[in-house]
N, C-alpha and C positions, 0 to 999 in steps of 0.2 A: 590708361584710357579715362576720358572725362565722362561724367554722367550726361553731358550734352549729346553725346553720341546716341543716346536713347530718346532724346526729346522729339516730340511731335508738336511743334509750337503753334500750328494753325488749327489744331483740333480743340473743339469746345468741350469743356469738362462739365458733366451734369451732376456731379456730387454736390451735396449741401455744403455751405461754408462751415468749416470746422469738423467735417467728416473725418473719422479715423482712417479712411482709405488713403488720404493724402500722405500722412507720414509713412504708411506702408509702401506706397508707390516711391516715395523718396528713398526709403531704405533699400528697396529692391534695385533701383537705379544705381545707388552707391555700391551695393554688393556686386552687381554684375560688372560695373566699371573696375572695381578693385580686384576682381578675379580676372580682369583683362579678357572678358568674353565679348567678342564683336557681335553686333546685332544679328548678322546673318548666321551666326552659330547658335542662336537662341530661339526656342519656340515656346510660347506661352499658350496654354490651352485652358479654356474656361467654359462655364455653362451659362446660367442666367442669374442675374442679380446685380446689386451695386458693386460688390466685390468682383464679379465676373467681368466688369468693364475695364479692369486694369490693363489688358492688352490693347484696348482702344487708345490708350494714352502712352504707349511705349513703342518705340521703333524696333521691331523685330518680327520674326515670323509669328503668326498666331492662328489659332482655330477657335472660333466661338460657336459652341454647339447648343444642345438642349439642356434644360434645367436638370441638374443633378448628374449630368453625363460627361463631365470633364475627364474623368479618369480613364475610361475605355479608349477614347481617341488619343489621349496623351500616351497611353501604353502602346498604341499602334504606331504613333509617330516615332517613339523611341525604338520600337522593334524594327521599323523599316529603315531608320537612319540613326544608328547608335552614336554617331559623331555629334549629334545635336545635344545641347543642354536643354532638357525639357522641364518646364515648370507648369504645374497645374494650380490654378487659383480659383477660389470661390468662397462664398459665405458659409456660415454655420448651417443654414437651411439647405443650401445647394449641395454641400459636401456630406452633411451628417443626417439629413432627412431624405429628400428626394434622391440624393446620391449615397445614402447610407449603405446600401447593399454593395455598390461599387467600391466604396471605401473599404469595407471589410475584405472583399476578395482581391482588391488590388494589393493589399498588404500581403495576403497569402501568395500572390503571384510574384511580388517583389520586382517590379520593373525599376530600372535605374532612373528615377525621376524624383522631383521635389514637389511636395504638396504644401502650399501656403493656404491655410484655412483662416479666413477673416471671421473672427468670432465676436459679434457684438451682442449676442444673446437676444436677438430680435430679428424679425423679417423687416428689412428696411425698404426694399423696392415696393412691396405691397402695403407699406405704410402701417406697420406696427403690430403685427400678430406675434404671438408667442412662438419661438423657434425651439429646435431640439435642445438647445443649451440654456434656455430661459430658466431662471430660478423659480422654485415653487413660491406661489403667492404673487408673482408678477402679473399685475392687472393691465389688460389691453382691451381695445374695443371689442375683441372677440371673446377673450377669456375674462369676462366682467367680474367673475368671482375669484380671479387669480389662476395662474397656471397650476394644475394639479399634478402633472406628471413629474417623475424624477428627471432631472437634467441628464442628458446624454454625456458621458465622459469619454471623449475621443482619445485622450492620452492613455487612460486605463485599458481601453480596448486595444489600442496600438501595442502597448507593452505586452498585453496578454497574448497577442498574435505574433509576438517576437518581431516587430517592425525594427529594421536596422538602425533607425535614427528617430527619436521622439523628443520634441522640444516645445517649449512655450515662450512667447515673447509678449511684451507690452508695446503696442505700436507707438505709443507716445514717446518711448525712449528710443529714438532713431539710432543712435550709435550702437547700443547693445542689440537692437533688433537686426541691424545690418550685419553684425558679427555672427549672430546665430544663423541668419540666412546664408552667409558665406559657408559656414560649417556644414549646413544642410545640403547646399549645392555640391560641395566638394565630396560629400559622403557617397558611398556606393550602395545602390539599392534604393528602395523607397524611403524618403525622408519626410516626416510629418513635422510641420511647425504650426501650432495652434496660436494664432495671433489675436490677443485680446485688443479690441478696438472699441471706441465709443461711437454710438449712433446718436448724435446730438439732437436729431429731430424726433425720434420715436422711442427712445429709451432714456427716460429721465432718472433712472435708478442707477444703472451701470455706467456712470460717467467717467471722465478722465480722472477725476478725484477718487472715485470709488475703486477703480483699478489700481491706483497708486496705493490706496490704503489697504487693499485686500490681496496684495501680492508681495512676494519677497524673492530675492535672487538666491539661488543655490550657491553655496560656497565650496571651497576646495575639499571639504570633508565628504561631499557626496561623490560616490564612485558610479559614474554612468554605465559601467560595465556590469554592475550588480543589478540583475533583473528584478529581484525581490525588493531591493531598496528603491528602484525606480517605480515599481508598482505602488509601494507605500507612498511615495511622493505624489504619484498620479491621483491617488484618491483623497489627498488632502483638500479640504474645501473651506476651512476656516480662513486660511490665507493660502493663496494658490502659488506654488513654486514656479519661478521663471528660470529659464536656462535649458541646458541639455539634460533631460531626465535619463535617457537610455540611449546607449550606442552599442551595436554589435557588429563586429567585423567578420567577414568570411562567408556570409550567406550568399549562395549563387543567385544571380539576378535572372529575371524572366528571359532576357535576350541571350544570355550565355547558354541557356538550356535549349535554344532552338537550333535544329539542324542546319538551317540556312546560314547561320553565323559560324558554325563549326567548320563549314566548307570554305567560307570566304569572309573577309572583313569589309568587303565593298558594300556600300549602301545599296538598297534594292533599286533605286532609280538609276544607278550607274551600271547595273548589270545588263548584259546583252541577252535579249530573248532569242532562243533558237526556235523559230516557228515550226520546224519539222518535228522537233522533240515534243513541243507542246501539242501539235496535231496528233501525234501518236498516243500521247497521254490521254487526250480527250477520246480518241477512238477506243482505247483500252477500257474506258468506262461505259461504252455503249453496250447495252445488253442485246 
């Protein structure tokens, strides 16, 4: 399949020139195409923010909801139609701050979906405030004396919660980002990929060059099935590891545990409703 199958050529893009979202969009199109997933079998769910605009520029099903609320509807989409490939996208603020509670409990539920979190260490849509992943000392128009909070570590949290797939990629490296995305989409259960990306307009510290200098790729000596080793990698901050940190097979998904899917594999929209049975059910609840 060609990446052009996902193109929306007449849609105007509102990202800044040089935005790190562009290589992420390119890598995502390439990953979906190489996995031979037709647009009608893909659903992308997002909240609010520059990263959350990804489904606006991609031909597929999509749901664009509230700030920080991508994961609940994404879970519902997958639970109602497990045949779809469901991808949730959002920025570090959208996923880790406003959506932080949903992030934690989605990992606990373990729906079979992929989460691509665009991490530029700043709020871009609202023009440059400190985000959950901003480094200490990062000066913004709001944090004029520098960010004082400890940066949120999504990979360490995910490994601690036994998330089945935990990875990080550098958006500027499209070929490797694409491969990590493919592995995440193919994996079973919730897959997190934290995507380092530059915000060229509002973050002059964590630039393309900064990410290149402060990251390295995991090599074959790292065993992603070793949870303790994965956690040790997740808390490294002098240079951030890129690649698949943790992978666990066999954890049951949210959908597999629902009675509706134990009775039938048919998606909910295709099932016939028995009005009489439904009426009796309602009447049985009337006190």
